[in-house]
C-alpha positions as a Markdown table, in Angstrom:
| # | Residue | x | y | z |
|---|---|---|---|---|
| 1 | Unk | 43.0 | -139.8 | -33.6 |
| 2 | Unk | 43.9 | -137.7 | -30.7 |
| 3 | Unk | 47.4 | -138.3 | -29.5 |
| 4 | Unk | 46.3 | -138.4 | -25.8 |
| 5 | Unk | 43.9 | -141.3 | -26.6 |
| 6 | Unk | 46.6 | -143.1 | -28.6 |
| 7 | Unk | 49.1 | -142.7 | -25.9 |
| 8 | Unk | 46.7 | -143.9 | -23.2 |
| 9 | Unk | 45.8 | -146.9 | -25.3 |
| 10 | Unk | 49.5 | -147.7 | -25.7 |
| 11 | Unk | 49.9 | -147.7 | -22.0 |
| 12 | Unk | 46.8 | -149.9 | -21.6 |
| 13 | Unk | 48.2 | -152.4 | -24.1 |
| 14 | Unk | 51.6 | -152.4 | -22.3 |
| 15 | Unk | 49.9 | -153.2 | -19.0 |
| 16 | Unk | 48.1 | -156.1 | -20.6 |
| 17 | Unk | 51.4 | -157.6 | -21.8 |
| 18 | Unk | 53.5 | -156.7 | -18.8 |
| 19 | Unk | 52.1 | -156.9 | -15.3 |
| 20 | Unk | 52.9 | -154.0 | -13.1 |
| 21 | Unk | 52.4 | -154.2 | -9.3 |
| 22 | Unk | 49.8 | -151.7 | -8.1 |
| 23 | Unk | 48.5 | -150.9 | -11.6 |
| 24 | Unk | 44.7 | -150.6 | -11.7 |
| 25 | Unk | 44.8 | -151.5 | -15.4 |
| 26 | Unk | 46.7 | -154.7 | -14.6 |
| 27 | Unk | 44.1 | -155.4 | -11.9 |
| 28 | Unk | 41.3 | -155.1 | -14.4 |
| 29 | Unk | 43.0 | -157.5 | -16.9 |
| 30 | Unk | 43.7 | -159.9 | -14.1 |
| 31 | Unk | 40.0 | -160.0 | -13.0 |
| 32 | Unk | 39.0 | -160.5 | -16.6 |
| 33 | Unk | 36.2 | -159.6 | -19.0 |
| 34 | Unk | 33.4 | -159.6 | -16.5 |
| 35 | Unk | 35.1 | -157.1 | -14.3 |
| 36 | Unk | 36.0 | -154.9 | -17.3 |
| 37 | Unk | 32.4 | -155.0 | -18.5 |
| 38 | Unk | 31.1 | -154.2 | -15.0 |
| 39 | Unk | 33.3 | -151.1 | -14.9 |
| 40 | Unk | 32.1 | -150.0 | -18.3 |
| 41 | Unk | 28.5 | -150.3 | -17.3 |
| 42 | Unk | 29.1 | -148.5 | -14.0 |
| 43 | Unk | 30.9 | -145.6 | -15.8 |
| 44 | Unk | 28.2 | -145.4 | -18.4 |
| 45 | Unk | 25.6 | -145.1 | -15.7 |
| 46 | Unk | 27.7 | -142.4 | -14.0 |
| 47 | Unk | 27.9 | -140.5 | -17.4 |
| 48 | Unk | 24.1 | -140.6 | -17.6 |
| 49 | Unk | 23.6 | -139.4 | -14.0 |
| 50 | Unk | 26.1 | -136.5 | -14.4 |
| 51 | Unk | 24.4 | -135.4 | -17.6 |
| 52 | Unk | 20.9 | -135.6 | -15.9 |
| 53 | Unk | 22.2 | -133.6 | -13.0 |
| 54 | Unk | 23.4 | -130.9 | -15.3 |
| 55 | Unk | 26.9 | -131.0 | -13.9 |
| 56 | Unk | 29.5 | -130.3 | -16.6 |
| 57 | Unk | 32.6 | -131.0 | -14.5 |
| 58 | Unk | 31.2 | -134.4 | -13.4 |
| 59 | Unk | 30.2 | -135.2 | -16.9 |
| 60 | Unk | 33.7 | -134.5 | -18.2 |
| 61 | Unk | 35.2 | -136.7 | -15.5 |
| 62 | Unk | 32.8 | -139.5 | -16.0 |
| 63 | Unk | 33.2 | -139.5 | -19.8 |
| 64 | Unk | 37.0 | -139.7 | -19.2 |
| 65 | Unk | 36.5 | -142.6 | -16.9 |
| 66 | Unk | 34.2 | -144.4 | -19.4 |
| 67 | Unk | 36.7 | -143.7 | -22.2 |
| 68 | Unk | 39.5 | -145.3 | -20.2 |
| 69 | Unk | 37.5 | -148.4 | -19.4 |
| 70 | Unk | 36.4 | -148.8 | -23.1 |
| 71 | Unk | 40.1 | -148.6 | -24.0 |
| 72 | Unk | 40.7 | -151.5 | -21.6 |
| 73 | Unk | 37.8 | -153.4 | -23.1 |
| 74 | Unk | 39.3 | -152.9 | -26.6 |
| 75 | Unk | 42.7 | -154.1 | -25.5 |
| 76 | Unk | 41.1 | -157.1 | -23.8 |
| 77 | Unk | 39.5 | -158.1 | -27.1 |
| 78 | Unk | 42.7 | -157.4 | -29.1 |
| 79 | Unk | 40.9 | -154.6 | -31.0 |
| 80 | Unk | 43.2 | -151.7 | -31.9 |
| 81 | Unk | 42.0 | -148.2 | -31.5 |
| 82 | Unk | 42.8 | -147.6 | -35.2 |
| 83 | Unk | 40.0 | -150.0 | -36.1 |
| 84 | Unk | 37.5 | -147.9 | -34.2 |
| 85 | Unk | 39.0 | -144.7 | -35.7 |
| 86 | Unk | 38.5 | -146.2 | -39.2 |
| 87 | Unk | 34.8 | -146.8 | -38.6 |
| 88 | Unk | 34.4 | -143.3 | -37.2 |
| 89 | Unk | 36.1 | -141.8 | -40.2 |
| 90 | Unk | 33.8 | -143.7 | -42.5 |
| 91 | Unk | 30.8 | -142.4 | -40.5 |
| 92 | Unk | 32.2 | -138.9 | -40.6 |
| 93 | Unk | 32.4 | -139.0 | -44.4 |
| 94 | Unk | 28.6 | -139.8 | -44.4 |
| 95 | Unk | 27.6 | -136.8 | -42.4 |
| 96 | Unk | 24.9 | -135.0 | -44.2 |
| 97 | Unk | 23.8 | -138.0 | -46.2 |
| 98 | Unk | 20.3 | -138.8 | -44.9 |
| 99 | Unk | 19.4 | -142.4 | -45.1 |
| 100 | Unk | 16.4 | -143.2 | -47.3 |
| 101 | Unk | 13.7 | -145.0 | -45.3 |
| 102 | Unk | 11.6 | -147.7 | -46.9 |
| 103 | Unk | 8.0 | -146.7 | -47.0 |
| 104 | Unk | 5.6 | -149.5 | -46.6 |
| 105 | Unk | 2.1 | -149.6 | -48.1 |
| 106 | Unk | 0.0 | -150.8 | -45.2 |
| 107 | Unk | -3.1 | -151.1 | -47.4 |
| 108 | Unk | -1.8 | -154.1 | -49.3 |
């Protein structure tokens, strides 16, 4: 996993454990899951709008914002980023393996 993401996730986890005055991350943890989820939803919508508006710079910034808020969500749930990385690695290994779809006989 990218060292930048790992480093950011470590900071997020530290903020969860040790309140720091003026920290936006601490603010999110203090407000709880509903606030964190609201921010994830807002950022997801902003990613969609930036992509729809064909604005690469905005898209990059909004994806960064969404990624940060997802890291906060993972920390809130006690999920380590390495767990997500493991799932992604398993999926990466399957690239090129088309799934076989079940074909139903609608005449029976």
